[in-house]
C-alpha beads as a LAMMPS data file, in Angstrom:
LAMMPS data file: protein, C-alpha beads

100 atoms
99 bonds

1 atom types
1 bond types

-500.0 500.0 xlo xhi
-500.0 500.0 ylo yhi
-500.0 500.0 zlo zhi

Masses

1 110.0

Atoms # bond

1 1 1 260.993 -57.664 -76.949
2 1 1 262.537 -54.763 -78.535
3 1 1 262.565 -53.272 -81.738
4 1 1 266.195 -53.824 -82.382
5 1 1 265.712 -57.190 -81.790
6 1 1 263.503 -57.723 -84.926
7 1 1 266.276 -56.317 -86.443
8 1 1 267.677 -59.590 -88.254
9 1 1 269.065 -58.938 -91.394
10 1 1 271.687 -56.800 -93.004
11 1 1 271.747 -55.014 -96.496
12 1 1 274.366 -51.782 -98.153
13 1 1 271.946 -48.033 -98.780
14 1 1 273.906 -46.549 -102.182
15 1 1 273.548 -43.468 -102.626
16 1 1 275.130 -41.243 -106.475
17 1 1 276.896 -38.623 -106.486
18 1 1 277.743 -36.228 -109.032
19 1 1 281.533 -34.334 -107.845
20 1 1 282.795 -31.231 -108.372
21 1 1 284.210 -32.334 -111.824
22 1 1 280.772 -33.978 -113.107
23 1 1 282.001 -37.467 -112.258
24 1 1 279.776 -39.557 -110.895
25 1 1 280.481 -41.227 -107.271
26 1 1 279.459 -43.776 -104.415
27 1 1 278.675 -43.733 -100.808
28 1 1 277.231 -46.894 -99.630
29 1 1 276.579 -47.383 -96.471
30 1 1 277.793 -50.190 -95.417
31 1 1 276.396 -53.535 -92.947
32 1 1 272.326 -51.751 -92.065
33 1 1 270.082 -53.805 -89.598
34 1 1 267.078 -54.454 -91.457
35 1 1 264.112 -56.518 -91.222
36 1 1 263.420 -57.620 -94.599
37 1 1 259.880 -59.108 -95.526
38 1 1 260.165 -60.230 -98.572
39 1 1 256.467 -60.841 -101.005
40 1 1 254.988 -59.182 -104.202
41 1 1 252.580 -56.061 -103.286
42 1 1 251.131 -53.253 -105.811
43 1 1 251.741 -50.378 -103.685
44 1 1 251.569 -46.707 -105.219
45 1 1 254.981 -45.187 -105.328
46 1 1 256.707 -42.365 -104.590
47 1 1 256.290 -40.790 -108.575
48 1 1 252.353 -41.966 -108.361
49 1 1 252.491 -45.124 -110.768
50 1 1 250.837 -48.094 -109.551
51 1 1 254.841 -50.297 -108.760
52 1 1 255.072 -53.766 -108.136
53 1 1 257.151 -54.063 -104.925
54 1 1 259.391 -57.477 -104.096
55 1 1 260.252 -56.518 -100.347
56 1 1 259.639 -54.173 -97.795
57 1 1 262.619 -53.355 -95.441
58 1 1 261.271 -51.732 -92.046
59 1 1 264.654 -49.635 -90.959
60 1 1 265.051 -47.837 -86.970
61 1 1 263.980 -44.280 -87.007
62 1 1 267.367 -42.819 -86.957
63 1 1 268.484 -44.239 -90.963
64 1 1 269.546 -42.289 -93.736
65 1 1 267.550 -43.805 -96.829
66 1 1 266.167 -41.548 -99.639
67 1 1 264.518 -42.160 -102.987
68 1 1 267.210 -41.691 -105.070
69 1 1 269.333 -44.678 -103.171
70 1 1 269.202 -48.230 -103.677
71 1 1 269.349 -50.907 -101.353
72 1 1 272.072 -53.623 -102.013
73 1 1 271.163 -56.777 -100.641
74 1 1 270.305 -60.420 -102.413
75 1 1 273.536 -59.826 -104.828
76 1 1 271.569 -56.976 -106.842
77 1 1 270.884 -53.466 -106.637
78 1 1 267.274 -52.939 -105.232
79 1 1 265.403 -49.110 -106.507
80 1 1 263.684 -47.873 -103.578
81 1 1 259.687 -47.266 -104.631
82 1 1 258.151 -46.158 -101.260
83 1 1 258.862 -44.523 -97.654
84 1 1 256.633 -44.896 -95.163
85 1 1 257.538 -43.807 -91.427
86 1 1 254.577 -44.876 -88.478
87 1 1 254.678 -42.571 -85.638
88 1 1 253.309 -43.458 -82.275
89 1 1 252.303 -40.941 -79.726
90 1 1 255.522 -40.148 -79.163
91 1 1 257.572 -40.086 -82.246
92 1 1 258.990 -42.618 -85.526
93 1 1 259.405 -45.356 -84.636
94 1 1 260.465 -47.090 -87.201
95 1 1 261.097 -47.148 -90.672
96 1 1 258.696 -48.981 -93.385
97 1 1 260.409 -49.199 -97.654
98 1 1 258.970 -50.996 -100.063
99 1 1 261.684 -52.142 -103.685
100 1 1 260.858 -53.966 -106.501

Bonds

1 1 1 2
2 1 2 3
3 1 3 4
4 1 4 5
5 1 5 6
6 1 6 7
7 1 7 8
8 1 8 9
9 1 9 10
10 1 10 11
11 1 11 12
12 1 12 13
13 1 13 14
14 1 14 15
15 1 15 16
16 1 16 17
17 1 17 18
18 1 18 19
19 1 19 20
20 1 20 21
21 1 21 22
22 1 22 23
23 1 23 24
24 1 24 25
25 1 25 26
26 1 26 27
27 1 27 28
28 1 28 29
29 1 29 30
30 1 30 31
31 1 31 32
32 1 32 33
33 1 33 34
34 1 34 35
35 1 35 36
36 1 36 37
37 1 37 38
38 1 38 39
39 1 39 40
40 1 40 41
41 1 41 42
42 1 42 43
43 1 43 44
44 1 44 45
45 1 45 46
46 1 46 47
47 1 47 48
48 1 48 49
49 1 49 50
50 1 50 51
51 1 51 52
52 1 52 53
53 1 53 54
54 1 54 55
55 1 55 56
56 1 56 57
57 1 57 58
58 1 58 59
59 1 59 60
60 1 60 61
61 1 61 62
62 1 62 63
63 1 63 64
64 1 64 65
65 1 65 66
66 1 66 67
67 1 67 68
68 1 68 69
69 1 69 70
70 1 70 71
71 1 71 72
72 1 72 73
73 1 73 74
74 1 74 75
75 1 75 76
76 1 76 77
77 1 77 78
78 1 78 79
79 1 79 80
80 1 80 81
81 1 81 82
82 1 82 83
83 1 83 84
84 1 84 85
85 1 85 86
86 1 86 87
87 1 87 88
88 1 88 89
89 1 89 90
90 1 90 91
91 1 91 92
92 1 92 93
93 1 93 94
94 1 94 95
95 1 95 96
96 1 96 97
97 1 97 98
98 1 98 99
99 1 99 100
């Protein structure tokens, strides 16, 4: 079984930027293949705070996502709390993203 066959969900990744005229714009990556694993878990965020995560999302390692990104699924935007990049002896296998 391949890793791609485990990615049974989709979500959108929203990045907000400020353009040359100080207007806030959004760049949206639509329909990103992922796997959403729901469940409450206390984690340490990238800021070092202890926060409650409501879901863990698995992505392909080529997915472009950062800490300022928002993940849109279930009809609302979720903040990125932490990003992990597990790897084997050869390369990064996948991304694990904890969201609120």
